[in-house]
ROLO-761939 format. One record per atom (N, C-alpha, C, O): residue number from 1; atom name; x, z, y. Coordinates in steps of 0.02 Angstrom, whole numbers, plus 50000, padded with zeros to 5 digits. Last residue first. Layout:
<atoms>
<NUM,"CA",<X,Z,Y>>
...
</atoms>
This chain:
<atoms>
<188,"N",<50338,51528,49804>>
<188,"CA",<50327,51583,49803>>
<188,"C",<50258,51629,49781>>
<188,"O",<50260,51691,49785>>
<187,"N",<50459,51411,49755>>
<187,"CA",<50379,51416,49774>>
<187,"C",<50376,51496,49763>>
<187,"O",<50408,51523,49718>>
<186,"N",<50576,51399,49690>>
<186,"CA",<50564,51406,49767>>
<186,"C",<50494,51424,49775>>
<186,"O",<50485,51467,49818>>
<185,"N",<50551,51342,49575>>
<185,"CA",<50576,51396,49570>>
<185,"C",<50586,51437,49644>>
<185,"O",<50602,51496,49649>>
<184,"N",<50518,51208,49599>>
<184,"CA",<50472,51239,49581>>
<184,"C",<50476,51320,49563>>
<184,"O",<50429,51355,49545>>
<183,"N",<50652,51147,49621>>
<183,"CA",<50587,51156,49699>>
<183,"C",<50523,51203,49664>>
<183,"O",<50483,51231,49701>>
<182,"N",<50731,51143,49511>>
<182,"CA",<50755,51197,49579>>
<182,"C",<50685,51193,49632>>
<182,"O",<50674,51235,49676>>
<181,"N",<50663,51064,49421>>
<181,"CA",<50666,51140,49420>>
<181,"C",<50674,51168,49496>>
<181,"O",<50636,51204,49528>>
<180,"N",<50659,50948,49491>>
<180,"CA",<50608,50986,49471>>
<180,"C",<50594,51055,49471>>
<180,"O",<50551,51091,49496>>
<179,"N",<50800,50939,49492>>
<179,"CA",<50763,50924,49531>>
<179,"C",<50703,50965,49544>>
<179,"O",<50694,51005,49590>>
<178,"N",<50796,50921,49336>>
<178,"CA",<50869,50974,49357>>
<178,"C",<50819,50974,49430>>
<178,"O",<50788,51027,49426>>
<177,"N",<50741,50818,49301>>
<177,"CA",<50733,50915,49282>>
<177,"C",<50729,50935,49306>>
<177,"O",<50683,50972,49321>>
<176,"N",<50802,50701,49357>>
<176,"CA",<50726,50734,49373>>
<176,"C",<50734,50797,49368>>
<176,"O",<50735,50834,49417>>
<175,"N",<50918,50731,49284>>
<175,"CA",<50918,50743,49368>>
<175,"C",<50870,50743,49397>>
<175,"O",<50866,50770,49452>>
<174,"N",<50875,50706,49151>>
<174,"CA",<50901,50765,49165>>
<174,"C",<50925,50751,49246>>
<174,"O",<50977,50784,49251>>
<173,"N",<50830,50561,49176>>
<173,"CA",<50778,50622,49159>>
<173,"C",<50817,50687,49171>>
<173,"O",<50787,50726,49208>>
<172,"N",<50940,50489,49224>>
<172,"CA",<50878,50482,49267>>
<172,"C",<50828,50570,49239>>
<172,"O",<50804,50616,49273>>
<171,"N",<51070,50459,49147>>
<171,"CA",<51048,50517,49190>>
<171,"C",<50987,50540,49237>>
<171,"O",<50984,50588,49275>>
<170,"N",<51024,50359,49078>>
<170,"CA",<51033,50434,49043>>
<170,"C",<51037,50478,49097>>
<170,"O",<51010,50533,49095>>
<169,"N",<51030,50265,49166>>
<169,"CA",<50990,50280,49151>>
<169,"C",<50970,50342,49107>>
<169,"O",<50914,50367,49103>>
<168,"N",<51199,50268,49169>>
<168,"CA",<51129,50288,49260>>
<168,"C",<51064,50293,49222>>
<168,"O",<51030,50335,49250>>
<167,"N",<51234,50251,49052>>
<167,"CA",<51238,50290,49076>>
<167,"C",<51183,50329,49163>>
<167,"O",<51156,50378,49187>>
<166,"N",<51163,50120,49017>>
<166,"CA",<51161,50180,48988>>
<166,"C",<51189,50233,49024>>
<166,"O",<51146,50277,49023>>
<165,"N",<51224,50040,49138>>
<165,"CA",<51154,50030,49117>>
<165,"C",<51131,50090,49079>>
<165,"O",<51081,50118,49101>>
<164,"N",<51361,50022,49177>>
<164,"CA",<51317,50077,49209>>
<164,"C",<51253,50094,49175>>
<164,"O",<51228,50150,49180>>
<163,"N",<51425,49919,49123>>
<163,"CA",<51452,49989,49096>>
<163,"C",<51407,50038,49118>>
<163,"O",<51406,50093,49089>>
<162,"N",<51343,49804,49180>>
<162,"CA",<51358,49825,49114>>
<162,"C",<51374,49891,49070>>
<162,"O",<51354,49912,49016>>
<161,"N",<51353,49847,49309>>
<161,"CA",<51273,49838,49268>>
<161,"C",<51284,49861,49189>>
<161,"O",<51258,49904,49153>>
<160,"N",<51485,49932,49375>>
<160,"CA",<51466,49908,49335>>
<160,"C",<51384,49905,49293>>
<160,"O",<51362,49949,49257>>
<159,"N",<51480,50073,49452>>
<159,"CA",<51475,49989,49475>>
<159,"C",<51449,49942,49453>>
<159,"O",<51406,49908,49480>>
<158,"N",<51460,50231,49468>>
<158,"CA",<51458,50173,49414>>
<158,"C",<51427,50116,49449>>
<158,"O",<51369,50110,49469>>
<157,"N",<51425,50312,49565>>
<157,"CA",<51494,50274,49577>>
<157,"C",<51520,50256,49499>>
<157,"O",<51576,50263,49476>>
<156,"N",<51285,50354,49582>>
<156,"CA",<51309,50311,49628>>
<156,"C",<51397,50268,49635>>
<156,"O",<51421,50227,49674>>
<155,"N",<51284,50407,49443>>
<155,"CA",<51255,50371,49463>>
<155,"C",<51278,50312,49524>>
<155,"O",<51286,50251,49518>>
<154,"N",<51372,50514,49476>>
<154,"CA",<51405,50487,49426>>
<154,"C",<51343,50408,49444>>
<154,"O",<51371,50355,49456>>
<153,"N",<51282,50580,49575>>
<153,"CA",<51344,50558,49608>>
<153,"C",<51368,50491,49551>>
<153,"O",<51380,50434,49571>>
<152,"N",<51173,50617,49489>>
<152,"CA",<51169,50563,49528>>
<152,"C",<51233,50553,49559>>
<152,"O",<51236,50493,49574>>
<151,"N",<51237,50721,49425>>
<151,"CA",<51209,50670,49390>>
<151,"C",<51225,50608,49436>>
<151,"O",<51268,50564,49430>>
<150,"N",<51273,50802,49543>>
<150,"CA",<51343,50776,49497>>
<150,"C",<51312,50716,49434>>
<150,"O",<51349,50677,49404>>
<149,"N",<51134,50845,49584>>
<149,"CA",<51195,50806,49628>>
<149,"C",<51252,50787,49574>>
<149,"O",<51268,50729,49585>>
<148,"N",<51087,50913,49481>>
<148,"CA",<51044,50837,49495>>
<148,"C",<51106,50822,49526>>
<148,"O",<51140,50782,49495>>
<147,"N",<51183,51009,49461>>
<147,"CA",<51182,50952,49399>>
<147,"C",<51145,50886,49438>>
<147,"O",<51162,50828,49432>>
<146,"N",<51159,51070,49580>>
<146,"CA",<51227,51051,49573>>
<146,"C",<51206,50990,49496>>
<146,"O",<51222,50930,49497>>
<145,"N",<51028,51117,49568>>
<145,"CA",<51033,51077,49636>>
<145,"C",<51107,51047,49617>>
<145,"O",<51116,50992,49643>>
<144,"N",<51032,51201,49431>>
<144,"CA",<50990,51164,49458>>
<144,"C",<51023,51099,49505>>
<144,"O",<51039,51045,49481>>
<143,"N",<51116,51297,49526>>
<143,"CA",<51160,51256,49471>>
<143,"C",<51098,51196,49449>>
<143,"O",<51121,51139,49449>>
<142,"N",<51044,51346,49620>>
<142,"CA",<51095,51316,49631>>
<142,"C",<51135,51265,49584>>
<142,"O",<51170,51216,49596>>
<141,"N",<50951,51409,49525>>
<141,"CA",<50909,51348,49579>>
<141,"C",<50989,51309,49595>>
<141,"O",<50994,51248,49584>>
<140,"N",<51005,51500,49475>>
<140,"CA",<50989,51453,49427>>
<140,"C",<50970,51372,49484>>
<140,"O",<50976,51312,49478>>
<139,"N",<51029,51578,49582>>
<139,"CA",<51115,51557,49539>>
<139,"C",<51073,51481,49489>>
<139,"O",<51102,51429,49473>>
<138,"N",<50949,51525,49742>>
<138,"CA",<50959,51587,49673>>
<138,"C",<51026,51561,49625>>
<138,"O",<51067,51521,49648>>
<137,"N",<51049,51480,49878>>
<137,"CA",<50996,51481,49826>>
<137,"C",<51002,51542,49758>>
<137,"O",<51044,51582,49739>>
<136,"N",<51133,51586,50002>>
<136,"CA",<51120,51551,49961>>
<136,"C",<51066,51559,49909>>
<136,"O",<51040,51612,49892>>
<135,"N",<51040,51629,50149>>
<135,"CA",<51074,51654,50106>>
<135,"C",<51087,51572,50042>>
<135,"O",<51055,51520,50045>>
<134,"N",<50945,51623,50254>>
<134,"CA",<50999,51640,50263>>
<134,"C",<51049,51663,50209>>
<134,"O",<51092,51706,50219>>
<133,"N",<50828,51526,50234>>
<133,"CA",<50842,51608,50195>>
<133,"C",<50904,51659,50218>>
<133,"O",<50909,51719,50203>>
<132,"N",<50847,51461,50311>>
<132,"CA",<50764,51473,50313>>
<132,"C",<50785,51539,50278>>
<132,"O",<50762,51594,50291>>
<131,"N",<50987,51404,50288>>
<131,"CA",<50948,51404,50343>>
<131,"C",<50890,51447,50365>>
<131,"O",<50882,51466,50423>>
<130,"N",<51003,51406,50162>>
<130,"CA",<51030,51435,50203>>
<130,"C",<51008,51447,50258>>
<130,"O",<51009,51504,50280>>
<129,"N",<50887,51330,50115>>
<129,"CA",<50917,51392,50089>>
<129,"C",<50947,51431,50125>>
<129,"O",<50929,51489,50129>>
<128,"N",<50934,51196,50150>>
<128,"CA",<50885,51226,50185>>
<128,"C",<50895,51311,50165>>
<128,"O",<50912,51350,50210>>
<127,"N",<51062,51173,50085>>
<127,"CA",<51066,51183,50191>>
<127,"C",<50987,51208,50183>>
<127,"O",<50977,51254,50223>>
<126,"N",<51002,51132,49977>>
<126,"CA",<51029,51191,49992>>
<126,"C",<51037,51202,50039>>
<126,"O",<51017,51259,50052>>
<125,"N",<50950,51011,50020>>
<125,"CA",<50907,51068,49977>>
<125,"C",<50954,51131,49990>>
<125,"O",<50929,51179,50018>>
<124,"N",<51028,50945,50057>>
<124,"CA",<51006,50961,50111>>
<124,"C",<50956,51021,50095>>
<124,"O",<50931,51063,50132>>
<123,"N",<51110,50916,49934>>
<123,"CA",<51135,50941,49973>>
<123,"C",<51067,51002,50051>>
<123,"O",<51068,51058,50076>>
<122,"N",<50995,50884,49882>>
<122,"CA",<51020,50915,49850>>
<122,"C",<51053,50955,49917>>
<122,"O",<51032,51006,49944>>
<121,"N",<50993,50735,49951>>
<121,"CA",<50916,50769,49946>>
<121,"C",<50936,50845,49933>>
<121,"O",<50902,50884,49967>>
<120,"N",<51131,50661,49941>>
<120,"CA",<51122,50695,49985>>
<120,"C",<51054,50760,49984>>
<120,"O",<51061,50817,50008>>
<119,"N",<51110,50622,49825>>
<119,"CA",<51133,50680,49782>>
<119,"C",<51125,50726,49876>>
<119,"O",<51117,50786,49886>>
<118,"N",<51020,50536,49832>>
<118,"CA",<50977,50576,49805>>
<118,"C",<51025,50635,49805>>
<118,"O",<51004,50691,49791>>
<117,"N",<51076,50449,49919>>
<117,"CA",<51035,50470,49948>>
<117,"C",<51019,50532,49909>>
<117,"O",<51005,50582,49941>>
<116,"N",<51152,50411,49813>>
<116,"CA",<51195,50440,49852>>
<116,"C",<51133,50473,49918>>
<116,"O",<51151,50516,49957>>
<115,"N",<51081,50321,49747>>
<115,"CA",<51107,50395,49718>>
<115,"C",<51129,50440,49772>>
<115,"O",<51123,50501,49770>>
<114,"N",<51049,50220,49831>>
<114,"CA",<50994,50265,49812>>
<114,"C",<51020,50322,49800>>
<114,"O",<50999,50373,49828>>
<113,"N",<51176,50163,49849>>
<113,"CA",<51146,50182,49913>>
<113,"C",<51098,50262,49899>>
<113,"O",<51099,50318,49924>>
<112,"N",<51195,50120,49730>>
<112,"CA",<51256,50170,49778>>
<112,"C",<51221,50219,49824>>
<112,"O",<51228,50279,49835>>
<111,"N",<51092,50056,49698>>
<111,"CA",<51115,50096,49656>>
<111,"C",<51152,50139,49701>>
<111,"O",<51134,50198,49705>>
<110,"N",<51057,49920,49765>>
<110,"CA",<51045,49963,49794>>
<110,"C",<51080,50036,49760>>
<110,"O",<51097,50076,49804>>
<109,"N",<51078,49815,49664>>
<109,"CA",<51121,49797,49705>>
<109,"C",<51097,49865,49768>>
<109,"O",<51125,49856,49823>>
<108,"N",<51025,49866,49533>>
<108,"CA",<51096,49868,49540>>
<108,"C",<51145,49852,49621>>
<108,"O",<51204,49865,49636>>
<107,"N",<50887,49845,49568>>
<107,"CA",<50916,49907,49543>>
<107,"C",<50983,49909,49554>>
<107,"O",<51003,49956,49588>>
<106,"N",<50876,49722,49583>>
<106,"CA",<50861,49752,49651>>
<106,"C",<50907,49842,49644>>
<106,"O",<50936,49879,49684>>
<105,"N",<50895,49661,49462>>
<105,"CA",<50971,49656,49504>>
<105,"C",<50937,49702,49593>>
<105,"O",<50970,49708,49645>>
<104,"N",<50806,49731,49395>>
<104,"CA",<50862,49765,49387>>
<104,"C",<50932,49725,49441>>
<104,"O",<50989,49745,49455>>
<103,"N",<50695,49662,49466>>
<103,"CA",<50700,49730,49458>>
<103,"C",<50775,49760,49445>>
<103,"O",<50799,49805,49479>>
<102,"N",<50669,49522,49552>>
<102,"CA",<50710,49556,49490>>
<102,"C",<50707,49604,49509>>
<102,"O",<50712,49612,49570>>
<101,"N",<50529,49418,49545>>
<101,"CA",<50551,49494,49576>>
<101,"C",<50599,49501,49522>>
<101,"O",<50586,49492,49463>>
<100,"N",<50499,49248,49654>>
<100,"CA",<50523,49293,49584>>
<100,"C",<50550,49359,49608>>
<100,"O",<50581,49368,49660>>
<99,"N",<50408,49250,49805>>
<99,"CA",<50461,49224,49758>>
<99,"C",<50451,49287,49680>>
<99,"O",<50417,49336,49665>>
<98,"N",<50289,49254,49853>>
<98,"CA",<50304,49179,49835>>
<98,"C",<50374,49167,49809>>
<98,"O",<50400,49114,49794>>
<97,"N",<50239,49382,49878>>
<97,"CA",<50189,49339,49828>>
<97,"C",<50224,49285,49811>>
<97,"O",<50205,49256,49761>>
<96,"N",<50378,49486,49887>>
<96,"CA",<50350,49433,49924>>
<96,"C",<50302,49400,49852>>
<96,"O",<50321,49396,49794>>
<95,"N",<50425,49652,49915>>
<95,"CA",<50379,49629,49855>>
<95,"C",<50359,49551,49888>>
<95,"O",<50309,49559,49924>>
<94,"N",<50559,49735,49912>>
<94,"CA",<50492,49713,49956>>
<94,"C",<50475,49669,49922>>
<94,"O",<50520,49639,49892>>
<93,"N",<50596,49833,49752>>
<93,"CA",<50604,49796,49809>>
<93,"C",<50530,49767,49851>>
<93,"O",<50471,49772,49834>>
<92,"N",<50605,49995,49754>>
<92,"CA",<50564,49959,49739>>
<92,"C",<50614,49890,49783>>
<92,"O",<50654,49897,49829>>
<91,"N",<50690,50109,49801>>
<91,"CA",<50666,50144,49733>>
<91,"C",<50628,50032,49705>>
<91,"O",<50629,50011,49647>>
<90,"N",<50696,50129,49931>>
<90,"CA",<50759,50095,49901>>
<90,"C",<50736,50072,49818>>
<90,"O",<50762,50026,49786>>
<89,"N",<50591,50233,49981>>
<89,"CA",<50592,50154,50030>>
<89,"C",<50648,50095,49984>>
<89,"O",<50647,50034,49995>>
<88,"N",<50613,50321,49917>>
<88,"CA",<50556,50289,49903>>
<88,"C",<50559,50229,49931>>
<88,"O",<50534,50178,49907>>
<87,"N",<50724,50352,49986>>
<87,"CA",<50732,50363,49915>>
<87,"C",<50680,50321,49899>>
<87,"O",<50698,50274,49863>>
<86,"N",<50678,50380,50107>>
<86,"CA",<50719,50330,50102>>
<86,"C",<50737,50325,50035>>
<86,"O",<50778,50279,50028>>
<85,"N",<50603,50489,50061>>
<85,"CA",<50551,50433,50113>>
<85,"C",<50580,50374,50098>>
<85,"O",<50549,50324,50081>>
<84,"N",<50667,50591,50066>>
<84,"CA",<50637,50573,50004>>
<84,"C",<50618,50523,50015>>
<84,"O",<50609,50494,49961>>
<83,"N",<50739,50602,50185>>
<83,"CA",<50769,50559,50115>>
<83,"C",<50738,50568,50082>>
<83,"O",<50767,50555,50030>>
<82,"N",<50625,50679,50232>>
<82,"CA",<50658,50588,50261>>
<82,"C",<50687,50575,50214>>
<82,"O",<50663,50526,50186>>
<81,"N",<50613,50789,50183>>
<81,"CA",<50567,50742,50168>>
<81,"C",<50601,50679,50205>>
<81,"O",<50581,50625,50185>>
<80,"N",<50739,50861,50246>>
<80,"CA",<50731,50825,50183>>
<80,"C",<50669,50795,50158>>
<80,"O",<50674,50774,50101>>
<79,"N",<50703,50851,50371>>
<79,"CA",<50756,50796,50338>>
<79,"C",<50737,50791,50268>>
<79,"O",<50722,50740,50237>>
<78,"N",<50643,50950,50372>>
<78,"CA",<50586,50894,50381>>
<78,"C",<50649,50837,50373>>
<78,"O",<50633,50778,50371>>
<77,"N",<50710,51056,50348>>
<77,"CA",<50654,51037,50316>>
<77,"C",<50622,50963,50314>>
<77,"O",<50589,50932,50272>>
<76,"N",<50798,51034,50461>>
<76,"CA",<50819,51049,50393>>
<76,"C",<50753,51026,50338>>
<76,"O",<50757,50980,50297>>
<75,"N",<50720,51057,50563>>
<75,"CA",<50743,50993,50576>>
<75,"C",<50762,50984,50487>>
<75,"O",<50743,50935,50455>>
<74,"N",<50653,51179,50559>>
<74,"CA",<50625,51142,50554>>
<74,"C",<50640,51061,50532>>
<74,"O",<50604,51020,50503>>
<73,"N",<50801,51256,50584>>
<73,"CA",<50732,51280,50519>>
<73,"C",<50687,51196,50500>>
<73,"O",<50689,51165,50447>>
<72,"N",<50800,51225,50698>>
<72,"CA",<50859,51192,50656>>
<72,"C",<50827,51189,50593>>
<72,"O",<50824,51141,50555>>
<71,"N",<50701,51256,50804>>
<71,"CA",<50716,51178,50784>>
<71,"C",<50753,51175,50722>>
<71,"O",<50744,51124,50688>>
<70,"N",<50642,51410,50684>>
<70,"CA",<50686,51382,50749>>
<70,"C",<50678,51307,50724>>
<70,"O",<50662,51287,50668>>
<69,"N",<50504,51504,50650>>
<69,"CA",<50543,51454,50657>>
<69,"C",<50596,51448,50709>>
<69,"O",<50594,51475,50765>>
<68,"N",<50471,51658,50573>>
<68,"CA",<50499,51629,50625>>
<68,"C",<50541,51582,50623>>
<68,"O",<50599,51590,50605>>
<67,"N",<50401,51642,50479>>
<67,"CA",<50364,51661,50533>>
<67,"C",<50417,51663,50582>>
<67,"O",<50399,51673,50640>>
<66,"N",<50371,51607,50300>>
<66,"CA",<50397,51604,50368>>
<66,"C",<50405,51625,50427>>
<66,"O",<50466,51625,50417>>
<65,"N",<50247,51595,50210>>
<65,"CA",<50272,51628,50246>>
<65,"C",<50333,51675,50280>>
<65,"O",<50344,51736,50286>>
<64,"N",<50249,51448,50189>>
<64,"CA",<50194,51479,50233>>
<64,"C",<50206,51551,50276>>
<64,"O",<50192,51567,50334>>
<63,"N",<50348,51403,50114>>
<63,"CA",<50365,51415,50189>>
<63,"C",<50297,51425,50220>>
<63,"O",<50290,51410,50280>>
<62,"N",<50239,51374,50011>>
<62,"CA",<50306,51423,49990>>
<62,"C",<50340,51455,50069>>
<62,"O",<50353,51514,50079>>
<61,"N",<50233,51238,50010>>
<61,"CA",<50190,51287,50043>>
<61,"C",<50224,51357,50030>>
<61,"O",<50214,51389,50082>>
<60,"N",<50332,51166,49968>>
<60,"CA",<50335,51197,50032>>
<60,"C",<50286,51225,50060>>
<60,"O",<50284,51239,50119>>
<59,"N",<50306,51124,49826>>
<59,"CA",<50357,51196,49837>>
<59,"C",<50332,51210,49929>>
<59,"O",<50314,51266,49946>>
<58,"N",<50223,51018,49839>>
<58,"CA",<50172,51067,49815>>
<58,"C",<50230,51135,49841>>
<58,"O",<50209,51186,49869>>
<57,"N",<50316,50946,49897>>
<57,"CA",<50246,50958,49929>>
<57,"C",<50207,51034,49932>>
<57,"O",<50184,51075,49971>>
<56,"N",<50390,50916,49794>>
<56,"CA",<50437,50945,49836>>
<56,"C",<50359,50977,49893>>
<56,"O",<50362,51032,49922>>
<55,"N",<50291,50875,49682>>
<55,"CA",<50336,50933,49694>>
<55,"C",<50361,50970,49751>>
<55,"O",<50358,51031,49761>>
<54,"N",<50274,50748,49761>>
<54,"CA",<50237,50806,49748>>
<54,"C",<50251,50864,49738>>
<54,"O",<50231,50909,49775>>
<53,"N",<50419,50678,49742>>
<53,"CA",<50364,50695,49807>>
<53,"C",<50326,50759,49823>>
<53,"O",<50333,50803,49866>>
<52,"N",<50441,50717,49618>>
<52,"CA",<50471,50750,49652>>
<52,"C",<50437,50756,49727>>
<52,"O",<50429,50806,49761>>
<51,"N",<50338,50613,49566>>
<51,"CA",<50333,50680,49539>>
<51,"C",<50364,50751,49593>>
<51,"O",<50338,50805,49607>>
<50,"N",<50396,50497,49615>>
<50,"CA",<50313,50523,49630>>
<50,"C",<50330,50571,49610>>
<50,"O",<50351,50596,49662>>
<49,"N",<50519,50494,49571>>
<49,"CA",<50496,50507,49644>>
<49,"C",<50451,50547,49653>>
<49,"O",<50448,50602,49681>>
<48,"N",<50477,50470,49433>>
<48,"CA",<50515,50537,49436>>
<48,"C",<50498,50534,49527>>
<48,"O",<50460,50579,49546>>
<47,"N",<50436,50323,49447>>
<47,"CA",<50366,50364,49433>>
<47,"C",<50420,50431,49433>>
<47,"O",<50374,50472,49431>>
<46,"N",<50564,50265,49501>>
<46,"CA",<50481,50271,49543>>
<46,"C",<50438,50332,49520>>
<46,"O",<50413,50376,49555>>
<45,"N",<50626,50289,49379>>
<45,"CA",<50651,50328,49445>>
<45,"C",<50583,50325,49528>>
<45,"O",<50568,50361,49576>>
<44,"N",<50553,50190,49303>>
<44,"CA",<50564,50278,49286>>
<44,"C",<50575,50307,49359>>
<44,"O",<50534,50342,49388>>
<43,"N",<50591,50092,49369>>
<43,"CA",<50497,50107,49344>>
<43,"C",<50496,50177,49353>>
<43,"O",<50461,50213,49388>>
<42,"N",<50718,50066,49359>>
<42,"CA",<50684,50055,49409>>
<42,"C",<50623,50098,49408>>
<42,"O",<50613,50138,49453>>
<41,"N",<50729,50064,49231>>
<41,"CA",<50777,50109,49248>>
<41,"C",<50729,50115,49315>>
<41,"O",<50703,50170,49324>>
<40,"N",<50675,49945,49157>>
<40,"CA",<50635,50010,49160>>
<40,"C",<50660,50071,49191>>
<40,"O",<50630,50124,49187>>
<39,"N",<50646,49793,49234>>
<39,"CA",<50691,49838,49203>>
<39,"C",<50681,49906,49217>>
<39,"O",<50678,49928,49274>>
<38,"N",<50551,49645,49230>>
<38,"CA",<50549,49714,49222>>
<38,"C",<50637,49734,49232>>
<38,"O",<50681,49691,49235>>
<37,"N",<50536,49510,49332>>
<37,"CA",<50586,49522,49291>>
<37,"C",<50584,49585,49265>>
<37,"O",<50642,49603,49276>>
<36,"N",<50382,49441,49374>>
<36,"CA",<50437,49508,49389>>
<36,"C",<50465,49510,49313>>
<36,"O",<50435,49510,49259>>
<35,"N",<50292,49360,49398>>
<35,"CA",<50358,49322,49412>>
<35,"C",<50410,49394,49427>>
<35,"O",<50455,49401,49468>>
<34,"N",<50174,49393,49340>>
<34,"CA",<50199,49364,49302>>
<34,"C",<50262,49313,49332>>
<34,"O",<50281,49258,49310>>
<33,"N",<50157,49514,49454>>
<33,"CA",<50197,49510,49382>>
<33,"C",<50201,49459,49343>>
<33,"O",<50239,49471,49296>>
<32,"N",<50107,49529,49550>>
<32,"CA",<50150,49469,49561>>
<32,"C",<50173,49483,49491>>
<32,"O",<50223,49450,49478>>
<31,"N",<50005,49647,49558>>
<31,"CA",<49997,49573,49580>>
<31,"C",<50040,49513,49559>>
<31,"O",<50016,49456,49552>>
<30,"N",<50099,49719,49508>>
<30,"CA",<50036,49714,49467>>
<30,"C",<50026,49643,49472>>
<30,"O",<50030,49597,49431>>
<29,"N",<50187,49766,49612>>
<29,"CA",<50216,49722,49546>>
<29,"C",<50170,49690,49495>>
<29,"O",<50186,49648,49453>>
<28,"N",<50116,49799,49709>>
<28,"CA",<50159,49724,49707>>
<28,"C",<50177,49722,49640>>
<28,"O",<50181,49667,49612>>
<27,"N",<50087,49928,49671>>
<27,"CA",<50039,49884,49657>>
<27,"C",<50073,49804,49685>>
<27,"O",<50040,49754,49672>>
<26,"N",<50215,49970,49648>>
<26,"CA",<50179,49973,49589>>
<26,"C",<50124,49925,49596>>
<26,"O",<50108,49887,49551>>
<25,"N",<50238,49977,49794>>
<25,"CA",<50287,49932,49745>>
<25,"C",<50257,49949,49687>>
<25,"O",<50302,49929,49651>>
<24,"N",<50140,50079,49823>>
<24,"CA",<50114,50011,49859>>
<24,"C",<50190,49954,49830>>
<24,"O",<50190,49895,49848>>
<23,"N",<50190,50198,49783>>
<23,"CA",<50116,50173,49750>>
<23,"C",<50116,50080,49779>>
<23,"O",<50092,50033,49748>>
<22,"N",<50313,50194,49861>>
<22,"CA",<50308,50186,49790>>
<22,"C",<50244,50146,49775>>
<22,"O",<50239,50087,49759>>
<21,"N",<50234,50219,49983>>
<21,"CA",<50269,50151,49975>>
<21,"C",<50291,50171,49908>>
<21,"O",<50264,50120,49887>>
<20,"N",<50161,50334,49978>>
<20,"CA",<50140,50268,49995>>
<20,"C",<50177,50205,49979>>
<20,"O",<50152,50151,49963>>
<19,"N",<50272,50427,49947>>
<19,"CA",<50219,50416,49909>>
<19,"C",<50166,50325,49926>>
<19,"O",<50149,50279,49889>>
<18,"N",<50321,50418,50097>>
<18,"CA",<50350,50415,50043>>
<18,"C",<50308,50397,49977>>
<18,"O",<50319,50340,49956>>
<17,"N",<50205,50473,50159>>
<17,"CA",<50212,50387,50157>>
<17,"C",<50263,50361,50115>>
<17,"O",<50263,50303,50095>>
<16,"N",<50177,50600,50111>>
<16,"CA",<50150,50559,50108>>
<16,"C",<50144,50472,50122>>
<16,"O",<50104,50428,50106>>
<15,"N",<50302,50652,50171>>
<15,"CA",<50291,50645,50108>>
<15,"C",<50227,50610,50063>>
<15,"O",<50226,50598,50003>>
<14,"N",<50239,50621,50310>>
<14,"CA",<50315,50584,50271>>
<14,"C",<50312,50595,50208>>
<14,"O",<50319,50544,50176>>
<13,"N",<50136,50710,50318>>
<13,"CA",<50130,50633,50327>>
<13,"C",<50198,50592,50307>>
<13,"O",<50197,50533,50290>>
<12,"N",<50185,50830,50281>>
<12,"CA",<50149,50795,50231>>
<12,"C",<50117,50735,50242>>
<12,"O",<50082,50706,50201>>
<11,"N",<50267,50853,50391>>
<11,"CA",<50304,50850,50324>>
<11,"C",<50270,50818,50273>>
<11,"O",<50298,50786,50229>>
<10,"N",<50160,50866,50491>>
<10,"CA",<50207,50830,50498>>
<10,"C",<50248,50796,50429>>
<10,"O",<50257,50736,50417>>
<9,"N",<50108,50992,50440>>
<9,"CA",<50068,50908,50456>>
<9,"C",<50124,50863,50465>>
<9,"O",<50121,50813,50429>>
<8,"N",<50186,51102,50448>>
<8,"CA",<50165,51054,50398>>
<8,"C",<50146,51013,50418>>
<8,"O",<50191,50972,50410>>
<7,"N",<50172,51137,50581>>
<7,"CA",<50225,51091,50570>>
<7,"C",<50244,51068,50507>>
<7,"O",<50292,51032,50495>>
<6,"N",<50062,51195,50577>>
<6,"CA",<50049,51142,50634>>
<6,"C",<50127,51112,50616>>
<6,"O",<50140,51058,50643>>
<5,"N",<50073,51302,50486>>
<5,"CA",<50021,51241,50497>>
<5,"C",<50024,51182,50516>>
<5,"O",<50002,51130,50491>>
<4,"N",<50168,51377,50534>>
<4,"CA",<50188,51335,50475>>
<4,"C",<50120,51290,50467>>
<4,"O",<50127,51237,50435>>
<3,"N",<50124,51444,50651>>
<3,"CA",<50182,51392,50658>>
<3,"C",<50175,51336,50592>>
<3,"O",<50176,51275,50596>>
<2,"N",<49925,51446,50643>>
<2,"CA",<50000,51466,50646>>
<2,"C",<50063,51425,50653>>
<2,"O",<50052,51365,50663>>
<1,"N",<49800,51423,50765>>
<1,"CA",<49833,51389,50701>>
<1,"C",<49908,51417,50712>>
<1,"O",<49942,51414,50763>>
</atoms>
């Protein structure tokens, strides 16, 4: 077994747990749908995170040709999957069958942490290129990462649910497209 095959098992487990977290959230919403106060940005981010998780798993296959793995290189790649798991853990509330579920309240209660974690995902992605490739990402990749991070930073520092509603929701699509584009360009 080569190093990548060995190391990719843990990465796949963490990404699988992230996807499970999101899918369990959708399951909980379906089971308690009569008591759910929906909020589409929350659901949109959950769908986008599923896409990001799958895209990250797919893009990590490009690391198979990397031969000289150090603990630092593996730690940075693992950190990226851990951040994606934490985002998955924040996107939906814990759903209890006895209590109402307010997705809007949950969204604004956790938006700052969610979006700051999303910014950190971009930072870790850039760090991964620096550690593994010993250089900066390509200009298109770096630009996509910076757009993603700036958009998420706006979401993190917009406090008011009333004022933030349009800005955070509008930020979702370009941020996700930027992230998805940056990870797909890394695949060899």
